[in-house]
C-alpha positions as CSV (number, residue, x, y, z in Angstrom):
1,M,0.0,0.0,0.0
2,A,1.4,3.4,-1.0
3,K,2.4,5.9,1.8
4,R,0.5,9.1,2.1
5,C,2.0,12.5,2.4
6,S,3.0,13.1,6.1
7,I,1.6,16.7,6.0
8,D,-1.7,16.5,7.9
9,V,-3.9,18.4,5.5
10,C,-2.5,16.7,2.4
11,K,-4.1,13.5,1.0
12,R,-1.6,12.9,-1.8
13,E,0.7,10.0,-2.0
14,A,4.2,10.4,-0.7
15,E,6.7,10.4,-3.5
16,T,10.0,11.3,-1.8
17,Y,11.7,11.6,1.6
18,C,12.3,15.2,2.8
19,Y,15.6,15.6,4.7
20,H,14.5,19.0,5.8
21,C,11.7,17.8,8.0
22,S,12.6,14.0,8.0
23,L,9.2,13.1,6.5
24,D,7.8,11.3,3.5
25,V,6.0,14.0,1.4
26,C,4.3,14.5,-1.9
27,T,5.9,16.3,-4.8
28,K,4.0,19.5,-4.0
29,H,5.1,19.8,-0.4
30,Y,8.7,18.7,-1.4
31,L,8.9,21.6,-3.8
32,E,7.5,23.9,-1.2
33,H,10.2,22.8,1.3
34,K,12.8,23.0,-1.4
35,K,11.8,26.6,-2.1
36,S,11.8,27.5,1.6
37,I,15.4,26.2,1.9
38,Q,16.4,28.1,-1.2
39,E,15.0,31.3,0.2
40,Q,17.3,31.0,3.3
41,L,20.4,31.4,1.1
42,H,19.9,35.2,0.6
43,P,19.8,36.1,4.3
44,L,22.8,33.9,4.8
45,V,24.7,35.8,2.0
46,D,23.7,39.1,3.6
47,E,24.9,37.9,7.0
48,I,28.3,36.8,5.6
49,N,28.8,40.1,3.9
50,L,27.9,41.9,7.1
51,I,30.4,39.9,9.1
52,S,33.1,40.4,6.4
53,D,32.6,44.2,6.5
54,R,32.8,44.2,10.2
55,L,35.9,42.1,10.3
56,H,37.6,44.3,7.7
57,H,36.7,47.4,9.7
58,D,37.9,45.9,12.9
59,D,41.2,44.8,11.3
60,K,41.7,48.3,9.9
61,N,41.2,49.8,13.4
62,K,43.6,47.3,14.9
63,T,46.3,48.2,12.5
64,T,45.9,52.0,12.9
65,S,45.4,52.1,16.7
66,V,47.9,51.1,19.4
67,P,46.5,48.8,22.1
68,Q,46.7,49.9,25.7
69,C,49.0,47.0,26.6
70,L,51.6,48.2,24.2
71,I,51.2,51.8,25.4
72,N,51.8,50.6,29.0
73,A,54.8,48.5,28.0
74,Y,56.4,51.3,25.9
75,S,55.8,53.7,28.8
76,Q,57.6,51.4,31.3
77,L,60.5,50.9,28.8
78,D,60.9,54.7,28.2
79,K,60.8,55.3,32.0
80,W,63.6,52.7,32.5
81,R,65.7,54.3,29.7
82,E,65.3,57.7,31.3
83,E,66.3,56.5,34.7
84,C,69.4,54.7,33.3
85,H,70.4,57.8,31.4
86,H,69.9,59.9,34.5
87,R,72.0,57.5,36.6
88,I,74.7,57.4,34.0
89,E,74.8,61.2,33.8
90,I,75.2,61.4,37.5
91,A,78.1,58.9,37.5
92,Y,79.7,60.8,34.5
93,Q,79.4,64.2,36.2
94,R,80.9,62.8,39.5
95,V,84.0,61.4,37.8
96,R,84.3,64.4,35.5
97,N,84.3,66.7,38.6
98,Q,86.9,64.6,40.3
99,I,89.2,64.8,37.2
100,E,88.6,68.6,37.0
101,D,89.5,69.0,40.7
102,I,92.8,67.0,40.1
103,T,93.7,69.1,37.1
104,E,92.9,72.4,38.8
105,K,95.1,71.4,41.8
106,H,97.9,70.4,39.4
107,K,97.5,73.7,37.5
108,H,97.6,75.6,40.9
109,D,100.8,73.8,41.9
110,E,102.5,74.6,38.6
111,T,101.4,78.3,39.0
112,Q,102.9,78.4,42.5
113,K,106.2,77.0,41.2
114,A,106.3,79.7,38.6
115,V,105.6,82.4,41.2
116,K,108.4,81.1,43.5
117,N,110.8,81.2,40.6
118,L,109.8,84.8,39.8
119,E,110.3,85.7,43.5
120,L,113.7,84.0,43.6
121,L,114.7,85.8,40.3
122,E,113.6,89.1,41.7
123,K,115.6,88.5,44.9
124,I,118.7,87.8,42.8
125,R,118.1,90.9,40.8
126,Q,117.9,93.0,43.9
127,Q,121.1,91.5,45.3
128,L,122.8,92.1,42.0
129,N,121.8,95.7,41.9
130,E,123.0,96.3,45.5
131,L,126.4,94.7,44.7
132,L,126.7,96.8,41.5
133,K,126.0,100.0,43.6
134,E,128.6,99.0,46.2
135,G,131.1,97.9,43.6
136,D,132.2,95.1,45.9
137,V,131.3,91.4,45.4
138,T,132.9,88.3,46.7
139,Y,133.5,85.1,44.8
140,R,131.2,83.2,47.0
141,Q,128.4,85.7,46.5
142,L,128.9,85.6,42.7
143,E,128.8,81.8,42.7
144,T,125.7,81.6,44.8
145,M,123.8,83.9,42.5
146,K,125.0,81.9,39.5
147,Q,123.9,78.7,41.1
148,H,120.4,80.1,41.9
149,L,120.1,81.5,38.4
150,E,121.0,78.1,36.9
151,E,118.4,76.4,39.1
152,I,115.8,78.8,37.8
153,K,116.8,78.1,34.2
154,Q,116.6,74.4,34.7
155,K,113.1,74.6,36.2
156,E,112.2,76.9,33.3
157,H,113.0,74.2,30.8
158,E,111.4,71.4,32.7
159,S,108.4,70.0,30.8
160,I,105.1,70.2,32.6
161,R,104.2,66.9,34.1
162,Y,100.5,66.3,33.7
163,P,98.8,63.7,35.9
164,D,98.3,60.3,34.4
165,I,94.5,59.9,34.4
166,R,93.0,56.6,33.1
167,I,89.3,55.9,32.9
168,I,88.4,52.4,34.1
169,T,84.9,51.4,33.0
170,Q,82.9,48.2,33.1
171,K,80.8,46.9,30.3
172,I,77.1,47.1,31.0
173,D,75.4,43.8,30.2
174,L,71.9,45.0,29.4
175,E,70.5,41.5,29.2
176,K,70.9,41.3,33.0
177,Y,69.0,44.5,33.6
178,I,66.0,44.4,31.2
179,S,63.8,41.7,29.6
180,F,60.0,41.1,29.4
181,T,57.4,38.5,30.0
182,T,54.3,37.8,28.0
183,D,51.4,35.3,28.0
184,I,51.7,34.8,24.3
185,K,54.1,32.0,23.3
186,H,55.3,31.1,19.9
187,S,55.6,27.4,18.8
188,D,59.3,27.5,19.3
189,E,59.1,29.0,22.8
190,K,56.6,26.6,24.4
191,Q,59.4,24.8,26.2
192,Q,61.0,28.0,27.5
193,Q,60.3,29.6,30.8
194,P,59.3,33.3,30.7
195,R,62.1,35.7,31.7
196,S,61.3,38.1,34.5
197,I,62.0,41.8,34.4
198,Q,65.0,42.8,36.5
199,K,64.5,46.1,38.3
200,T,68.2,46.6,39.2
201,S,69.7,49.7,37.6
202,P,72.9,49.2,35.5
203,N,74.7,51.5,37.9
204,K,74.2,49.4,40.9
C-alpha cells in the first residue's frame, strides 16, 4: 500500500523523503520545502557580507590604533631608559668633577712653582743691583747667584708633568637588567620559561 504524504492536510501519496523535515512528502510539499530552503540562502549571504565588512573594519582599526597593553609596555620601557640615562649622567658628572679637581690642583701647583721662581729671580736681581752699587762682590756671592740662576733656568726648561689619568669602565650587560614576559608563546618558545624583568639599575 502506498504511503500518504505526512503533511496533515494533504491527501496525496508520498513520492519522496524530505531531509528538511525528515518526513515522507508528496511532490508539491517537497517543492515547497525546497523553495523554503532556497530562500534561506539570501539572508545567509547578507549575514556573511555583514560579518566580512565588520571584520575588515575591525582589522583596519587594529592596524591603525595602538593597544593599551603596548602603550603601557612602551611607557615602562621609556621610563627605565630615562632612569638609566639619569644615573649614567650622575656617574659621569661625578667622575668628571673629580678629574677637574685634580687638574685644577695640578694647575695651581704649577702656577705656584712659577711664582716662586719669579720671587727668587727678583731676589737675585735686587742682590745684584746692590752689589753693583757697592762695587764690591765676593767670589762666594757671585757663585751663589749663578747657582740660583742656573736652578731657575733648569726649572724653566722642565716640561710640565701632567697627571696620568686613566678611565676604568665596566661593560654594562643590558641582558641582565631588562627583559620582558608575555602570556603569548610562539611554537618554538613553548618549552622555554618566561624571563622576569630585573628592576636593578645598570649603575648598581
